[in-house]
C-alpha positions as CSV (number, residue, x, y, z in Angstrom):
1,X,129.7,-22.8,-54.8
2,X,127.4,-25.6,-57.1
3,X,130.5,-28.2,-56.5
4,X,130.1,-27.0,-52.5
5,X,126.4,-27.9,-52.5
6,X,126.7,-31.2,-54.5
7,X,129.5,-32.5,-51.6
8,X,127.9,-31.1,-48.7
9,X,125.3,-33.7,-50.2
10,X,127.6,-36.0,-51.2
11,X,130.8,-35.8,-49.4
12,X,133.7,-37.5,-50.8
13,X,132.6,-38.0,-54.4
14,X,135.4,-39.4,-57.2
15,X,136.3,-36.4,-59.3
16,X,134.3,-38.1,-62.2
17,X,131.2,-38.0,-60.5
18,X,131.5,-34.7,-58.9
19,X,131.9,-33.7,-63.0
20,X,128.9,-35.5,-63.9
21,X,126.3,-34.3,-60.6
22,X,128.3,-30.4,-62.1
23,X,127.1,-31.0,-65.9
24,X,130.5,-31.3,-67.0
25,X,130.7,-35.2,-67.7
26,X,133.5,-35.9,-69.9
27,X,134.8,-32.4,-68.9
28,X,138.3,-32.0,-67.2
29,X,137.3,-30.3,-63.7
30,X,140.7,-29.9,-62.6
31,X,141.0,-26.0,-62.3
32,X,137.9,-26.2,-60.1
33,X,138.9,-28.9,-57.9
34,X,142.3,-26.8,-57.5
35,X,141.1,-23.5,-56.6
36,X,138.7,-25.0,-53.8
37,X,141.0,-26.8,-52.6
38,X,144.1,-23.9,-52.3
39,X,140.9,-22.2,-50.5
40,X,141.3,-24.8,-48.3
41,X,137.5,-25.9,-48.8
42,X,138.1,-29.4,-49.9
43,X,141.0,-32.6,-49.9
44,X,141.9,-34.7,-52.6
45,X,142.5,-38.6,-51.3
46,X,143.2,-41.2,-53.4
47,X,140.4,-43.2,-54.9
48,X,140.0,-46.8,-52.8
49,X,138.3,-48.4,-56.0
50,X,140.5,-46.9,-58.5
51,X,144.1,-45.5,-57.8
52,X,144.0,-43.6,-60.6
53,X,141.8,-40.9,-59.5
54,X,141.1,-39.2,-56.7
55,X,138.0,-38.6,-54.3
56,X,137.0,-35.2,-52.7
57,X,136.1,-34.7,-49.6
58,X,135.0,-31.5,-47.5
59,X,137.7,-29.8,-45.0
60,X,136.4,-28.0,-41.7
61,X,135.8,-25.2,-43.5
62,X,134.2,-26.5,-46.1
63,X,131.7,-27.7,-44.1
64,X,131.3,-24.7,-42.2
65,X,131.0,-22.9,-45.3
66,X,127.2,-24.1,-45.9
67,X,125.7,-22.2,-43.1
68,X,126.1,-18.8,-44.5
69,X,125.7,-19.9,-48.0
70,X,122.1,-21.8,-46.8
71,X,121.4,-18.0,-45.3
72,X,122.6,-16.6,-48.0
73,X,120.3,-18.5,-50.6
74,X,117.4,-18.5,-48.2
75,X,117.3,-14.7,-47.7
76,X,117.4,-14.6,-51.4
77,X,114.8,-17.0,-52.5
78,X,112.4,-15.6,-49.9
79,X,112.8,-11.6,-51.3
80,X,112.2,-12.8,-54.9
81,X,109.7,-15.3,-54.2
82,X,107.9,-12.5,-51.9
83,X,108.4,-10.2,-54.5
84,X,106.8,-12.9,-57.3
85,X,110.1,-12.0,-59.7
86,X,111.0,-15.5,-59.6
87,X,109.4,-19.1,-59.0
88,X,111.3,-21.6,-56.8
89,X,112.9,-23.3,-59.9
90,X,113.6,-20.1,-61.9
91,X,115.9,-18.4,-58.6
92,X,118.0,-22.1,-58.7
93,X,118.6,-22.3,-62.0
94,X,120.0,-18.6,-61.6
95,X,122.2,-19.5,-59.2
96,X,123.7,-22.6,-61.2
97,X,124.0,-20.1,-63.8
98,X,125.9,-17.4,-61.8
99,X,128.1,-20.1,-60.4
100,X,129.2,-21.5,-63.7
101,X,130.1,-17.8,-65.1
102,X,132.1,-17.4,-61.6
103,X,134.0,-20.7,-62.5
104,X,134.5,-19.3,-66.2
105,X,136.3,-16.4,-64.6
106,X,138.1,-18.2,-62.2
107,X,139.7,-20.2,-64.9
């Protein structure tokens, strides 16, 4: 989910740039990219600046996933903020950690 969030803001990143934005600089994110590609959220194209690497682009399905995800994030954020359980920054940290856990479970 975090990878999609990044691509919604910066579509067409090189794999290394995406890894850096995910906080996994120097670590391979191949498993994540392959999983998202299998689910038709992204596609890889040759990087015009470096033929040895690929750029990651959202598919139409990947772009459309933003609407339900944003709604869910907004609902969760509003609920937790209203209850006073978490501050906004803490909620985003929670979402990032949950995403990281899901990625770990999938690989």
